[in-house]
C-alpha positions in Angstrom: 122.1 44.8 113.0 125.4 45.2 110.9 127.2 44.4 114.4 125.0 41.3 115.2 125.9 40.1 111.5 129.4 40.5 111.9 129.5 38.9 115.2 127.6 36.0 113.5 130.4 35.7 111.0 133.2 35.8 113.4 131.7 33.2 115.6 130.5 30.8 113.1 133.9 31.0 111.1 136.1 30.6 114.3 133.9 27.6 115.5 134.1 25.7 112.3 137.8 26.4 112.1 138.4 24.7 115.4 136.1 21.9 114.6 138.1 21.3 111.4 141.0 21.2 113.5 139.5 18.6 116.0 138.3 16.6 113.1 142.0 16.3 112.0 143.2 15.4 115.4 140.3 12.7 115.8 141.2 11.4 112.3 145.2 11.2 113.3 144.1 9.5 116.5 142.1 6.9 114.7 144.8 6.2 112.2 146.9 5.2 115.1 144.8 3.1 117.1 144.6 -0.9 116.9 141.6 -1.0 114.6 143.5 1.0 111.8 145.7 -0.3 109.0 148.0 2.8 109.8 148.9 5.7 107.6 149.0 5.6 104.1 152.4 7.0 102.2 150.6 10.0 101.0 149.3 11.0 104.5 150.5 13.8 106.4 149.1 15.1 109.6 150.3 18.5 109.1 148.9 18.9 105.6 145.6 17.3 106.7 145.6 19.6 109.6 146.4 22.8 107.4 143.6 21.6 104.8 141.0 21.0 107.3 141.6 24.4 109.1 141.3 26.0 105.7 138.3 24.1 104.8 136.6 24.9 108.1 137.3 28.5 107.9 136.2 29.0 104.4 133.1 26.6 104.9 132.3 28.9 108.2 132.6 32.0 106.2 130.4 30.9 103.4 127.8 29.4 105.9 127.6 32.4 108.0 127.1 35.0 104.9 124.5 32.5 103.7 122.9 32.5 107.1 122.9 36.4 107.1 121.2 36.5 103.6 118.6 33.9 104.6 117.9 36.2 107.7 117.8 39.5 105.5 115.6 38.0 102.6 113.8 35.2 104.0 113.0 36.5 107.3 109.2 36.0 106.8 109.3 33.1 104.3 108.6 29.6 105.4 111.7 27.7 107.0 112.1 25.2 104.4 113.1 27.8 101.6 116.0 28.9 103.8 116.7 25.4 104.6 117.2 24.3 100.7 119.4 27.5 100.4 121.5 26.5 103.2 121.7 22.8 101.8 122.5 23.9 98.3 125.3 26.1 99.3 126.7 23.2 101.7 126.9 21.0 98.5 128.4 23.6 96.4 131.1 24.3 98.9 131.6 20.5 99.4 132.0 19.9 95.7 134.7 22.9 95.4 136.6 21.4 98.4 136.7 18.0 96.6 137.9 19.5 93.6 140.6 21.3 95.1 141.6 18.0 97.1 141.5 16.0 93.7 144.3 18.8 92.4 146.3 18.2 95.4 146.6 14.5 95.2 147.1 14.8 91.5 150.3 16.9 92.1 151.3 14.4 94.8 150.4 11.3 92.7 150.6 12.2 88.9 150.2 8.8 87.6 146.7 8.8 89.0 145.6 11.9 87.4 142.5 14.0 88.4 140.2 11.8 90.6 137.1 13.3 92.1 136.6 11.3 95.2 133.4 10.1 96.6 133.9 7.2 99.1 132.8 6.2 102.6 135.1 9.1 103.9 133.5 11.6 101.8 129.9 10.5 103.2 131.1 10.7 106.5 132.5 14.3 106.0 128.9 15.2 104.3 127.1 14.0 107.2 129.3 15.4 109.6 129.5 18.9 108.2 125.8 19.0 107.1 124.9 18.3 111.0 126.9 21.2 111.8 125.5 23.5 109.2 122.1 22.6 110.0 122.6 23.1 113.8 124.0 26.4 113.0 120.7 27.2 110.8 118.5 25.8 113.8 120.3 28.1 116.2 119.5 31.1 114.1 116.1 30.3 114.0 115.8 29.8 117.7 118.0 32.9 118.2 115.2 34.9 116.0 112.4 33.1 117.9 113.6 34.1 121.5 115.5 37.4 120.5 119.4 37.9 120.7 120.8 36.7 123.5 117.6 35.1 125.0 118.5 31.4 123.9 121.7 31.6 125.9 120.1 33.0 129.1 117.5 30.3 129.0 120.2 27.7 128.4 122.4 28.7 131.4 119.4 29.4 133.4 120.0 33.0 134.2 116.5 33.5 135.1 115.7 30.3 136.8 115.4 32.3 140.0 113.5 35.7 139.5 115.7 38.9 139.7 115.2 42.5 140.1 116.4 44.5 137.0 116.1 48.2 136.2 114.8 48.7 132.5 113.7 51.2 130.1 110.6 50.1 128.5 108.7 51.7 125.2 105.3 50.8 124.0 104.7 51.4 120.2 101.3 51.7 119.0 100.1 51.7 115.5 98.2 55.0 114.7 94.8 54.5 113.3 95.0 50.9 113.6 91.2 50.4 113.9 90.6 52.3 110.7 93.3 50.4 108.8 91.9 46.9 110.1 88.6 47.7 108.7 89.7 48.9 105.7 92.0 45.8 105.0 90.1 43.0 106.4 91.5 40.3 108.4 93.9 38.5 106.5 95.3 41.3 104.6 95.6 43.4 107.9 97.7 40.2 109.2 100.0 40.4 106.2 100.0 44.1 106.7 101.5 43.7 110.3 103.6 40.9 109.6 105.5 43.1 106.7 105.5 46.0 109.3 107.0 44.3 112.3 109.7 42.6 110.1 110.8 46.2 108.7 111.2 47.7 112.1 113.1 44.9 113.6 116.2 46.3 111.9 116.2 49.6 113.8 115.2 47.8 117.2 118.3 45.6 117.0 120.5 48.4 115.6 119.8 50.6 118.8 120.0 47.6 121.1 116.4 47.0 121.6 114.6 43.9 122.9 111.5 42.9 121.6 109.7 41.8 124.3 106.1 41.3 123.2 103.8 41.8 120.4 100.6 42.5 121.7 98.0 43.0 118.5 99.1 46.0 116.8 101.6 47.0 119.6 105.0 46.3 120.3 106.8 46.2 123.7 110.2 47.3 123.4 112.8 47.0 126.4 116.6 48.3 127.1 118.6 47.8 130.2 118.8 51.1 132.1 122.4 51.0 132.6 122.8 50.8 128.9 120.3 53.5 127.8 122.8 56.4 128.6 123.3 56.9 124.7 119.2 57.3 124.6 118.9 54.4 122.1 115.0 54.3 123.2 114.8 57.8 121.4 117.1 56.9 118.5 114.9 53.7 118.0 111.8 55.6 117.8 112.8 58.1 115.2 114.8 55.6 113.2 111.5 53.5 112.8 109.8 56.7 111.7 112.1 57.7 109.4 112.1 54.0 108.0 108.5 54.1 107.6 108.9 57.6 106.0 111.1 56.2 103.4 108.8 53.0 102.7 105.7 55.1 102.2 105.1 54.0 98.6 105.7 50.3 99.3 102.9 50.3 101.7 100.8 52.6 99.6 101.1 50.2 96.9 100.5 47.0 98.7 97.9 48.2 101.2 96.9 51.8 100.5 98.1 52.9 104.0 101.0 55.0 105.2 101.9 53.4 108.8 103.1 55.5 111.8 103.5 54.6 115.3 103.0 56.7 118.5 104.9 55.3 121.5 105.4 56.0 125.5 108.5 55.5 127.4 109.2 54.9 131.1 111.7 53.3 133.2 111.6 51.4 136.6 112.2 48.2 138.6 110.9 44.7 137.0 111.0 41.4 138.2 112.5 39.2 135.3 112.4 35.5 135.4 111.7 32.5 133.5 108.2 31.1 133.3 106.6 28.1 131.6 107.3 24.5 130.7 106.2 23.7 127.3 106.6 27.2 126.1 109.4 28.7 127.8 110.0 32.3 128.2 111.5 35.2 130.2 108.8 37.7 131.3 109.0 41.0 133.2 106.5 42.0 135.8 106.0 45.4 137.4 104.1 48.5 137.6 106.5 50.2 135.2 104.7 48.1 132.5 101.2 49.4 133.6 102.6 53.0 133.6 104.3 53.1 130.2 101.1 51.4 128.7 99.3 54.4 130.2 101.6 57.0 129.3 101.2 55.8 125.5 97.6 55.9 125.8 97.9 59.9 126.3 99.7 60.4 123.2 96.3 61.3 121.3 94.9 63.3 124.0 98.2 65.3 124.3 98.7 65.7 120.2 102.2 63.9 120.9 103.8 61.0 118.7 106.0 60.4 121.5 105.7 60.8 125.4 108.3 60.1 127.9 108.2 60.5 131.8 110.0 63.2 133.3 111.7 60.6 135.4 113.3 59.0 132.5 114.3 62.5 131.4 116.1 62.8 134.5 117.7 59.7 134.4 119.6 60.3 131.1 119.1 64.2 130.0 118.4 64.7 126.4 120.5 67.2 124.4 118.4 70.0 123.3 120.6 70.2 120.4 119.4 66.9 118.7 115.7 66.9 120.0 113.0 69.2 120.9 111.5 68.7 124.4 108.1 70.0 125.4 106.7 69.8 128.8 103.1 68.6 129.0 102.8 69.3 132.7 101.6 66.9 135.6 99.2 64.6 134.1 96.8 62.0 136.2 97.1 58.8 134.3 94.0 56.4 134.2 94.2 53.9 137.4 97.2 56.0 139.2 96.6 57.9 142.4 99.6 59.9 141.9 100.3 62.7 138.9 103.3 62.2 136.6 105.1 64.5 134.5 105.0 63.9 130.9 107.4 65.3 128.0 106.9 65.3 124.3 110.1 64.5 122.1 110.3 66.1 118.8 113.0 65.8 116.0 114.6 68.7 114.4 
């Protein structure tokens, strides 16, 4: 999550700095056009360029930090609340910028004194930069909606033509979900899941996981096989369990329960492709999904919180110094003609 936030700060700051420079260049070209009265005595392109670059960089830094704050604290809140914060911060930055500009002009023309400008140029700048900031906020929400990197993939049509991919899948299922739902009731149970899924998002993103689907009280996660050599799917599961352990008191106070997950993991070939017109998305299809779901369904029967296939263990051997590996033997999964060897993973 920290890496994602840092990348967001860097990208937005650089982008707004470049936009600030382009705006200075556009103004300079416009001033020299046949429709302009020409440059004023106090105008210098180098000064305007430097000022706009600094303004763009500082504005981008403030905007990206604000977006990270909104993403942290207002992730489950209505969008308009985040919108109010980002607009308020923009107006504050604009006021500070124009105050600094007024002091610079006062040094240039002392006779005029301090003049806080608000004219047609300011209106243009407000509309222009407000549009940039709101677009940044919009893309942040779309990125959250589709998942990190998905919006870019859809934009460039990466999956317009279906393609084969090797991926690791993990099915996370809430323990005792039926009992919890009966005790909490429909609305409170939904609020409980909303809080729970929001909390586990951070360890998922920090371990490079992709949230593929929410299915009731179940979450389907995925990682590229070639990027799973660091065993991120295992780190993800135990990071989630550790997080929920640390948040036990919060859940007990609000909902009267202590949530924990059981999980199953497997790897294989899937067909990845874009589907839909009105509600477009990237979907995966393949037997690996069915197999992973059935592995997860064996957790209660085999008295394990985390089961993986031996095929996945062979793909990326797990260091025994970090985790305990218990062989559960050859298991006949429901709906499968062949047996599969399952392993149970525990943390020391």
